N, C-alpha and C positions, 0 to 999 in steps of 0.2 A: 406407474410413475416411470418416467423416462430416466435412464441412468446415463450419465456422461463421464467423460475422463476428467472433468473438473471436479468430480467426487473423488476425494483422495483415497477412499477404499478401492474404487474401481481402478484408479491410477496405479496404486501400489500392486493390486492383484494382477494387472496387465504387465507391469515392468519389474515387479519385485519378488516374484516367486522363484523358488529353486527349480527352474525348468529351463532347458536349453533354449526354447523358443522365446521365453521371457528375456533371457540374457541377451539373445541376438537382437531382440527389439530395442532393449535398453542401449545396447552398444550402438545400434544404428541411430537412435535418437541423439545420443551424446555426441557422436562423431559429426552429425549434421549440425546440431545447435552450436557446438564448440568449434566448428570448422576445422576438423582434424583430418583433412585430406592428406596432408604430407606426413603426419605422425598419428595415425589412426589408433584408437583403442581397439585391441584385438580379443581381449578376454576380460571378464568381470568376476569378482568374487564378492557375494553379498555378505555384509556384516550384520544385517538384521533382516533376514529374508521374511517374506510375508507370512504371517500366521493369523489365520482367521480369528482366533481367540483374542489377539491384541486389539481387535475393533471394539471390543467391549471395555477392556482395561484402559484403552486410550480414547475413550469416547470424546473427551474434550481436549485431547492432546494432539501431538503432531504425528501424522502417519507419513514419515519421510522414508526415503530409500537411502541406506548407507551402503557404499560398495568401495572396493579397491580394484584398480585396474592392473593389467598384467605388468605395467611399468612401476607399480607402487604408488600411484596417485590415489588419494582418498577423496571420495565423492559423497555429497549429501544432496539429494534431489528431492524436492517437495512441490506439490501442487497445493496452492493456497486459494481457496474458494472465496472466503469472505474478507472484506477489508479489515486491516489491522494497523492501528496507528503506531504500534510498537514493533512492526515487521522488521525494521532495520536493526533495532536493538536486540531483538530476539535471534535474528539471523547471525548477528555478530557473536552473540553468547554461545550459540550452538557451534558456530564455525571455530571459535577459540577452543572449545572443548575437543573438536576433531583434530585440531593442531596438536594439543597436548597428548591426545590418545594415540597419535601417530608415532610417538617416540617411547620406546620401551625403557623401563627403568635401567639406569646405568649406561644407556647409549649416548654417544657424543651428539651435540647439537647439529653437527654436520650431517647426521643421518636423518634430519627432519624431512618428513615427506610433503610433497606438494598437496595442498588441500583446495578443493574446488566445491563451492556450494552453488547450486542452481535452483532459483525459485521461479516457478511458473505461476504468475499472478493473474487471477480472474478480475483484476481491477487495475486502475491506473495508479502507479506508485508516485509518479512525479510529473508535473506539467512543464518542467524545465526543458525537456527534450521530446521530440517527436519519435525518437528511436524506440523500437519495441524491445531491443536487446541492448542492455547496458552492462558493462563489465567494470569492476572496481578492483584496483590493486593498491599496494603501498607505493607511493612515489613522492618525490619532492615537488611541491606546488609551483615553485618559480622556474626551475629548470626542466621539469617533467621527467627527471631521472627516476626510473623504476628501481626501488630498493631491492625487491626480490620478486621472482616469478612464483614463489611457493605459496602465495595467499591470493586466491581469486574468488570474487563474489559476483555471480551473474543473476541478473533480474530479467525475466521475460514477461512483459506486460501484454497479455493477450488482447485486450481492447485496442491496442495501438497497431495490431497487425491488420493490414489492409483496410484502413478506415474509409478509403475512397470507394471500396467495393469493386476493385478491378476484377476482370474475368480471371478464371483459374489459369489460363494460358499465359497471362502476363505476370504471374507471381513466380518468385524464386522458389527453389526446392524447399528451403526452410520455411518460407511464408506458407506454402501449400501444406507443409506438415503441421504447422502451428494452427492454421485454419482448421485442419482436420481435428486436432486436439480440442479446439474451441467448440466445434459444432457436431462432432460425432455423437449421435444419440439424441440430439436436440429435435423436438417436434418441429415440423415445418421446414427443416433444413435437409431433408432426405436427398432431394435432387442435387443440391449443392455438394453434399458429402459424396454422393456417387460420382460427381464430376471430379472431385479432389482424388478419389480413389482411381479413376481412370487415367488421369493425367499425372498424378503424383508418383513419388518414388517408392522404392521397396520398403522404406521406413513406415509409410502409410499402410501398405499391404500387410506387413508383419503385425502391426498394432491392431488392424482391423480383424485379422484372423483370431488373434488371442482374445480381443474384446468380445467377439461373438461367443467364444467358448466360456468366458467368464459369466456372461449374462445367462448362460444355460444352467449354471450351478445354482440351484435353488437356495442353499444355505448362504452362499456368498451374495446372491442377489438380495436376500432378506437383510443381511448385514449392511449392504450398500444402500438399500432404501432407508434403513434406520439412520445411517450416517447422513444421507441426503436431507432427511427431515431435520436432523440436528444442525447441519450446515446452513440450511435456509432459515431456520429459527435464529441461529447466531447472526446471520446477515441481517435479519429483520430487526433484531435488537440493536445492532450496530448502526443501522439506518435511523432508527428511532433516536438513539443517543445523539447522533450527529444533528438530527433535526432539532432536538431539544437544545443542544448547544448553540445551534445557529439562531433559534428563537431567543435564547437567553443573551447571546451577543448582540442581537438587534435591540432587545429591550434595554440592555446596558448602554447601548449607543444612544437610544432615545433619552434615557435618563440623563446621560452625560450632557446631551445637547440642552435638555431642559434646565439642568443645573447651571450650565454656562449662560444661558439666556437670563435666568434669575440673577446670577452674579452680575452680569452686564447691566441688567435693569436696576439692581441695587446700587451699583457704582454710579450709573447715570443720575439716580435719585440723590445720591450722596453729593454729587457735584452740583446739582441744581440747589440743594439745601445750602451748600457752602456759598454759592453765588448770591442766593437770597439773603443769607446772613450778612455778607459783605455790604449788599445794597441797603439793607435796613440800617446797619450801623453807620454807614455813610450818611444817610438821611438824618439819623439822629445827631451825628456830629455836626451836621449843617444847621441844627437848631430846630428841626421839625419835631413836633409833639408826637406821642404814640398814636393819638386819634388821627393826626394828619397822615402819618405813615400808613396806618391801617386803611384809610380811605384811599390813599394813592395806589396801594397794591391790592386792594380788595381782600383784606384779611380782618380777623377779629383782633381787637387790641391785645387780648390774652395771648394770641399767637405771636403777635409782634413782640410781646414781652419776653417770650422764650428765646427769641433771637438776640435780645439785648443783654441776656444774663452773662 
């Protein structure tokens, strides 16, 4: 079974272990994604370093990377393989937890640390924008005034990277790196990945070196395969749920249309009955007998009688 960096066990094993090479690779990725050329991250301290045992205890949980930079920024980085309709709410919940954990008991609020969450998504979060990297902060909607720089949430939507299929030479450094994250280890993409490695920056080289070491670790490989099976099963369940919801929505729409048609038909019939009643009563008022009325409108006398009651 092919193992890719979209598998969060693999992702955390590459970027989240207490190893200087892993730290350098993570720093390189963060500076590239966050565009930190002027104010680069120079050092990282893990708050939840990779532990292979956690892949069992967190089988259905979140295998994120929590870290603190040399300047005191708190980071939460996550690779999300399967679609999740509650991804925003969950991210907000974990991010708020990171905010509160960044302030020790008794410390003044002015000591609050900057918090940054980065979600790498193997699916499209929103159709509102073609941008693959969207950043959200607290700001006033009318003036655009940013309330604070201390709270940042980043979403990287991998399917939106290079949708036109441009050649590697035409991609930016960050696009090349994200394409590598998306396709490294994918069957049939070997030639493309090699091209990304040849033309890409040091961030790709560092990641690729560590990834090869990780895949040679049999125990870790076993855990990653188990996780991969779970992630694909989870994605399959989600697709099935969405398909069932779509089918139900379509059926509900059909039923609503039918109910509307029936209601319109009933209203039309009621109007016809009212018109007929007025016509019959008018003929009766003009002195026509029930038999004459019935003969005129081709009805039974008993039916005419009902309209004269």
